[in-house]
VOGU-3710 file (C-alpha; in Angstrom, 3 decimals, decimal comma):
1> merwcprcew> 130,615/110,358/97,889  132,178/109,691/94,520  134,172/112,620/93,212  135,651/113,572/89,866  138,678/115,505/88,660  137,802/117,232/85,354  141,399/118,056/84,378  143,361/114,967/85,350  141,978/111,561/84,416  138,266/112,247/83,881
11> mgrsseqpcr> 137,228/109,439/86,212  135,453/109,123/89,538  137,466/109,294/92,748  136,529/108,652/96,343  139,414/110,571/97,922  138,775/114,007/99,379  142,353/115,078/98,590  143,100/117,202/95,520  144,261/115,222/92,508  147,826/115,409/91,300
21> cgaslidlae> 147,126/118,115/88,718  145,939/120,479/91,461  142,385/120,924/90,189  139,453/120,881/92,596  137,409/117,691/92,759  133,711/117,837/91,972  130,902/115,886/93,592  129,339/113,784/90,884  125,987/114,514/92,482  126,397/118,072/91,208
31> leprrlpasp> 126,112/116,744/87,692  122,806/114,951/88,288  119,856/116,567/86,471  117,925/117,224/89,667  120,718/119,424/91,018  120,985/121,670/87,988  119,201/125,028/87,912  116,340/125,504/85,494  117,803/128,796/84,315  121,222/130,417/84,374
41> ppgpppprrs> 122,108/131,718/87,851  122,215/135,515/88,061  125,327/137,495/88,689  128,921/137,153/87,538  130,603/133,813/86,781  132,125/131,734/89,595  135,201/133,306/91,216  137,452/130,368/90,270  138,154/132,005/86,939  137,063/134,958/84,847
51> ppaptepdve> 136,371/135,051/81,126  139,240/136,672/79,252  138,801/140,355/78,593  138,061/141,254/74,996  141,005/142,390/72,968  140,898/146,153/72,625  142,122/147,309/69,241  145,115/149,586/69,267  144,356/153,053/67,952  146,602/153,706/64,997
61> pageivaggr> 146,678/157,102/63,259  146,169/157,141/59,531  149,503/158,856/58,943  152,763/159,610/60,678  153,209/162,940/62,451  156,773/164,153/62,673  157,492/166,789/65,270  160,758/168,525/66,006  163,224/171,033/64,524  164,868/174,160/65,843
71> gggwwpvvpi> 163,998/177,811/65,239  164,860/181,278/66,367  161,919/181,428/68,819  158,844/179,603/69,947  156,247/182,150/68,712  156,444/181,006/65,066  155,645/177,439/66,080  152,502/178,275/68,104  150,189/177,647/65,124  151,974/174,364/64,504
81> vvllvvgvsa> 151,543/173,304/68,138  147,839/174,172/68,031  147,364/172,159/64,855  149,225/169,213/66,377  147,048/169,285/69,506  143,879/169,370/67,415  145,156/166,607/65,153  146,211/164,331/68,014  142,867/164,873/69,750  141,035/163,886/66,581
91> vlrtrarpva> 143,149/160,781/66,222  142,528/159,755/69,818  138,782/160,166/69,316  138,801/158,103/66,125  138,636/154,317/66,342  141,034/152,433/64,108  139,288/151,158/60,980  140,500/148,784/58,319  141,544/150,168/54,986  139,600/148,390/52,245
101> rptihpgatl> 141,734/148,820/49,132  140,948/147,825/45,565  141,995/144,404/44,361  145,093/144,579/42,145  145,596/141,792/39,663  148,893/141,052/37,890  149,649/143,620/35,227  147,948/146,532/36,974  150,006/149,688/37,351  148,480/150,824/40,661
111> ratpspvlpa> 150,359/149,701/43,786  148,867/149,739/47,253  150,370/149,253/50,704  148,622/146,647/52,889  146,916/148,047/55,978  149,032/147,436/59,102  145,997/146,637/61,290  144,771/143,719/59,162  146,215/140,212/58,801  149,152/139,979/56,423
121> rlayitggld> 147,642/137,460/53,977  144,290/136,774/52,366  143,183/134,024/49,972  140,064/134,276/47,853  138,396/132,602/44,873  136,881/134,601/42,031  133,676/133,366/40,455  134,662/133,939/36,833  131,832/136,390/36,201  131,901/139,429/33,907
131> ggpgpvlyla> 134,045/137,674/31,325  136,689/136,583/33,846  138,997/133,576/33,513  136,779/131,264/35,584  137,144/130,233/39,230  140,734/131,019/40,248  142,444/131,189/43,635  144,305/134,420/44,412  146,718/135,214/47,244  146,728/138,830/48,381
141> agdgslaaap> 147,595/141,188/51,194  145,183/141,284/54,116  143,144/144,108/52,592  142,785/142,361/49,215  145,515/144,326/47,445  148,596/142,997/45,636  146,742/139,882/44,464  148,463/137,168/42,439  147,342/133,723/41,249  149,655/130,931/42,455
151> gggdratsfa> 150,072/127,667/40,600  147,504/125,032/41,482  144,626/127,463/41,979  142,866/127,154/38,612  139,225/125,960/38,581  139,197/126,193/42,381  135,965/125,590/44,274  137,191/125,687/47,890  140,376/125,957/49,924  141,728/125,641/53,467
161> wspdgshlav> 144,739/127,225/55,164  146,973/125,036/57,307  146,965/126,397/60,893  150,627/127,421/60,644  150,063/129,231/57,348  152,654/127,246/55,420  150,214/125,424/53,095  146,945/125,851/51,259  144,830/122,856/50,240  142,833/123,841/47,142
171> rdvggtihlv> 140,028/121,659/45,763  139,208/121,998/42,055  135,965/121,253/40,201  137,022/117,644/39,615  137,610/116,989/43,312  141,423/116,957/43,139  143,304/118,508/46,069  146,296/120,710/45,160  148,848/121,656/47,818  150,085/125,240/47,468
181> peggafgpav> 152,922/126,183/47,168  154,450/122,679/47,016  152,420/121,647/43,992  151,379/118,177/45,160  148,038/116,761/44,015  145,691/114,011/45,249  142,386/112,924/43,781  139,969/113,038/42,144  136,625/112,743/43,977  137,858/114,322/47,243
191> rtarfanggg> 134,862/115,433/49,287  136,506/117,193/52,240  140,028/117,880/53,510  141,216/119,014/56,926  144,721/119,914/58,091  146,064/118,670/61,396  146,681/121,435/63,921  150,423/121,229/63,354  149,970/121,615/59,594  152,088/118,566/58,701
201> llavcvgdtp> 149,233/116,111/57,996  146,100/116,361/55,886  143,044/114,105/56,310  140,923/113,762/53,174  137,581/112,089/52,605  137,487/110,617/49,087  135,004/108,647/46,975  131,330/107,799/47,182  131,797/105,094/49,834  133,715/107,183/51,223
211> nlvvlradra> 137,253/106,396/52,489  139,416/108,416/54,864  143,082/108,885/53,901  145,826/110,640/55,878  148,425/112,418/53,733  151,707/114,086/54,567  151,755/117,748/53,511  154,744/117,469/51,182  155,361/117,924/47,461  154,097/114,406/46,693
221> ltqvwpgfpg> 151,198/114,415/49,227  152,507/111,073/50,477  149,897/108,707/51,884  150,852/107,854/55,479  148,521/104,901/56,182  146,148/102,773/54,079  142,713/104,319/53,699  139,633/103,020/55,516  135,867/103,734/55,423  135,163/107,084/57,043
231> capvwsrddn> 134,592/110,813/56,570  134,146/114,144/58,446  137,603/114,016/60,123  138,135/115,922/63,379  141,714/116,148/64,706  142,530/116,166/68,405  144,431/119,234/69,591  147,699/117,255/69,851  147,169/115,573/66,431  147,465/112,092/67,959
241> ylayripgag> 143,868/111,114/67,204  141,286/111,589/64,499  137,548/111,175/65,124  135,489/110,320/62,048  132,042/109,221/60,920  131,480/105,676/59,672  129,520/105,342/56,406  126,680/102,859/56,268  124,562/101,465/53,471  124,352/103,725/50,439
251> grfadqgfgv> 127,093/105,995/51,759  124,884/107,338/54,543  126,417/107,802/57,951  125,326/105,696/60,886  123,348/107,488/63,613  124,884/105,386/66,342  128,623/105,044/66,790  131,683/106,552/65,132  135,391/105,791/64,974  138,658/107,096/66,445
261> fnahldlrfp> 141,929/106,657/64,565  145,380/106,801/66,163  147,301/108,652/63,445  150,703/107,584/64,801  150,110/103,863/65,354  147,527/103,108/62,621  144,977/101,853/65,173  141,208/102,296/64,991  138,642/102,085/67,792  134,834/102,015/67,580
271> vtarwpatwa> 133,064/104,380/69,982  129,520/103,705/71,196  128,276/107,290/71,198  126,502/109,627/68,798  127,964/112,202/66,459  128,930/115,063/66,651  132,248/114,574/68,398  134,912/117,086/69,344  138,121/117,210/71,386  138,735/119,184/74,547
281> pspgyaitpl> 141,877/121,356/74,626  144,826/119,098/75,420  147,247/121,269/77,476  147,000/120,427/81,160  145,289/117,067/80,679  146,836/113,660/81,343  144,980/112,247/78,332  143,218/113,687/75,282  139,523/113,973/76,263  136,923/113,119/73,630
291> tavspdgrav> 133,538/114,847/73,840  130,466/113,363/72,142  126,710/112,886/72,446  125,435/110,095/74,687  123,999/106,979/72,974  120,422/108,089/73,732  121,113/111,500/72,146  120,052/113,481/75,218  123,289/114,431/77,006  126,950/115,239/76,315
301> qvmdprggqr> 129,614/112,875/77,591  133,381/113,087/77,963  135,568/109,992/77,653  139,030/108,718/76,890  139,990/108,509/73,189  138,961/104,851/72,969  135,501/105,583/74,349  136,200/103,727/77,596  136,026/105,637/80,879  133,260/108,198/80,438
311> rtlvpaalid> 131,209/110,659/82,468  128,182/112,811/81,754  129,486/116,314/81,179  126,279/118,181/80,267  123,151/116,366/81,525  119,918/116,152/79,586  118,112/118,401/82,094  120,462/121,300/81,424  120,122/120,930/77,659  116,334/120,715/77,925
321> haaagpanpr> 116,136/123,892/80,020  118,483/125,770/77,696  116,399/124,707/74,696  113,223/126,001/76,381  114,825/129,455/76,613  113,971/132,401/78,869  110,937/133,295/76,751  109,102/130,151/77,919  109,491/130,104/81,722  106,361/127,969/82,227
331> lrpsfashgp> 107,205/125,420/79,562  108,195/122,077/81,001  111,318/121,205/79,010  111,784/117,741/77,612  113,860/115,999/74,983  110,826/115,899/72,699  110,539/119,705/72,762  113,808/120,386/70,920  115,833/119,050/68,024  118,883/116,780/68,184
341> itllswspdg> 122,381/117,919/69,132  124,093/118,774/65,850  127,142/120,862/66,860  129,730/120,718/69,669  132,743/123,012/69,995  135,068/123,883/72,913  136,374/127,381/73,506  140,182/127,710/73,221  140,655/127,851/77,016  138,349/124,883/77,638
351> qwlaiglgat> 135,872/126,780/79,828  132,909/126,949/77,464  131,260/124,271/75,359  129,096/125,567/72,511  126,103/123,332/71,739  123,868/123,580/68,681  120,441/121,969/68,412  118,936/121,364/64,993  115,443/122,334/63,903  112,758/119,691/63,540
361> grsngtaflv> 109,147/119,708/62,404  108,000/120,758/65,879  110,929/122,851/67,106  113,360/125,541/66,073  117,113/125,495/66,168  118,968/126,679/69,276  122,539/127,630/70,095  123,950/128,190/73,567  127,149/128,106/75,606  127,558/126,100/78,799
371> dplsgrtila> 130,232/126,022/81,478  130,117/122,329/82,426  131,746/122,866/85,835  129,159/125,365/87,072  126,150/124,568/84,893  125,960/128,208/83,792  124,479/128,696/80,319  124,413/131,627/77,900  121,846/131,635/75,110  122,296/133,362/71,773
381> gvplapyrlq> 120,476/136,646/72,337  118,804/136,792/68,910  116,097/134,102/68,685  116,351/131,653/65,837  112,684/130,704/66,087  110,973/133,343/63,875  113,005/132,287/60,860  113,059/128,512/61,397  116,844/128,797/61,562  119,244/126,160/62,759
391> pvsfswspsd> 122,965/126,602/63,564  125,286/125,085/60,962  128,773/126,202/62,072  130,726/127,451/65,113  134,037/129,312/65,129  135,847/130,638/68,243  138,176/133,622/68,369  141,323/133,537/70,557  139,485/135,733/73,092  136,584/133,255/73,496
401> allieatapp> 134,058/135,045/71,280  131,924/132,698/69,185  130,669/133,138/65,628  127,471/131,228/64,897  126,192/130,830/61,365  122,577/129,738/61,054  120,555/129,003/57,936  116,956/128,395/56,954  115,522/127,179/53,652  115,618/128,188/50,985
411> rysltlevrp> 118,489/130,707/51,208  118,223/132,717/54,418  121,372/133,027/56,550  122,210/134,773/59,814  125,539/135,334/61,587  125,750/135,980/65,332  128,708/136,854/67,530  128,357/135,736/71,156  130,712/137,036/73,857  130,451/135,130/77,184
421> lgtgvtirip> 130,843/138,197/79,390  128,466/138,643/82,326  125,092/137,357/81,186  126,317/137,184/77,601  126,444/139,666/74,742  125,063/138,711/71,326  125,706/140,849/68,252  124,255/140,320/64,812  126,973/140,478/62,153  125,818/142,006/58,825
431> avqagwspdg> 127,513/139,333/56,700  127,554/135,602/56,006  130,411/133,153/55,369  132,084/135,105/58,168  135,525/134,286/59,534  137,872/135,684/62,181  141,175/137,416/61,788  143,887/135,462/63,689  143,813/137,956/66,581  140,003/138,028/66,786
441> rwilgrtpag> 139,881/141,770/66,125  138,228/141,747/62,696  135,602/139,671/60,897  135,597/139,142/57,136  132,226/138,261/55,639  130,118/138,341/52,502  127,252/140,735/51,772  125,030/141,120/48,671  127,353/143,921/47,499  130,586/141,956/47,995
451> wtivdaeqps> 132,891/141,253/50,937  133,273/143,531/53,929  135,586/143,893/56,930  133,744/144,288/60,238  135,042/145,433/63,605  134,380/142,460/65,911  133,418/144,681/68,856  131,472/147,311/66,899  129,862/145,713/63,825  128,589/149,130/62,753
461> vaepvvgsqt> 132,227/149,937/61,945  132,665/148,155/58,614  134,384/148,787/55,309  133,579/147,101/51,986  136,457/145,484/50,106  136,457/147,233/46,751  136,430/144,860/43,786  135,221/141,835/45,770  131,816/141,448/44,121  132,934/138,376/42,148
471> wtsaqwccpp> 134,588/136,593/45,088  132,868/133,345/46,057  134,955/132,633/49,181  137,651/134,435/51,159  139,710/133,806/54,314  142,546/135,491/56,117  145,542/133,447/57,140  145,204/131,737/59,392  141,722/131,441/60,802  140,700/129,466/63,896
481> pvvtgag> 139,127/126,076/63,121  135,474/125,996/62,112  133,150/123,290/63,405  130,323/122,427/61,009  127,403/120,077/61,191  128,025/118,669/57,729  128,945/115,009/57,339
//
């Protein structure tokens, strides 16, 4: 029987011996649709590995308690000891909460100390309402205090942190990208920009055609290679490759096929598969695995970066059954009963693949997680169907929790947090435009009353950020990458 090593070379093998990387070989027959269960198997995940435990927040008292000192006897200190015991007990019973402090702009006399439990840095854009100076980028402490406007942030419409936190790419209303703090500029007419994982390169999509250009993140934003037709760049985890969409007639993207660019050798390869495409985590693999939708649009395949050797990773039968959902046990699933695959995103440890299905005229959007090695699936617990929602972005925390943002016309949005523990835990987050803190402990999101900081494990524990009503976007440094369905 042909066998396959999922962590070594991603190709079939006939040997019964373990491959050189030490991973167990898998019978390819296990990946055939007829062998896959129609619903997730009950019970805990396979014993080969366990999902990482959620990060428990450290309990930090609001103030410092200093004990000590000498006296003539211990009776005078009895009331002090009693008060200390009561105070410590109260602290231990109180969960740490973020301190949402007022925004302080230059020239203000009030000074605030950033909360120690929040990320150190926050960037946000003001909307220029209430007689303000217009859209401006501000850099602040993690709680929004101590804000200052750096150079290059005027007329800002969007921004992105580099993963290492050393740069900010800020896009202004004219489509010019400004690199902060270096001061470099590139444009105009830039549509999207994405940093490489190492932070040293920046891929930008520019023009109506459009073209894809790779820049070095320096003061001059030096162009590394000549531009070529493409957009929607997705970096591999090792920054060696860049997957991108190929524009067709009228600037529209082709349904079939996309490209892969070797960012070190200036080589491009066409790939006969469907978008979306994503990259599996690189550590532990002999090559950089590329994950994409099969040419017929029904399954998910994994292949080498040039699109050569490939295997079916998530068969059509599993996707069909997941799309049917537990609420329709008698429904015979089929490709026609659900929308197309619009989102793919791997968890940081490579165990889970998040899959998003778009809404169509006859179906609703769906989001679910799948462990390709076992076939186990976890559905988002809150149904998207009643609102005609479809998932538009995925973002993983370091502890393998997933944020799903879903939208429905005209302006309805929903944010879900899915934790792949046991049969799966889904929590509705009371905010949109949500993003993780770097440690996955907090979520920053937007509400009708402004921005709020939410405890990732207990969304009922939330604090509004005072003075954030005019913010149009905000992100802590440095958030995990976000996968969107936009071209």
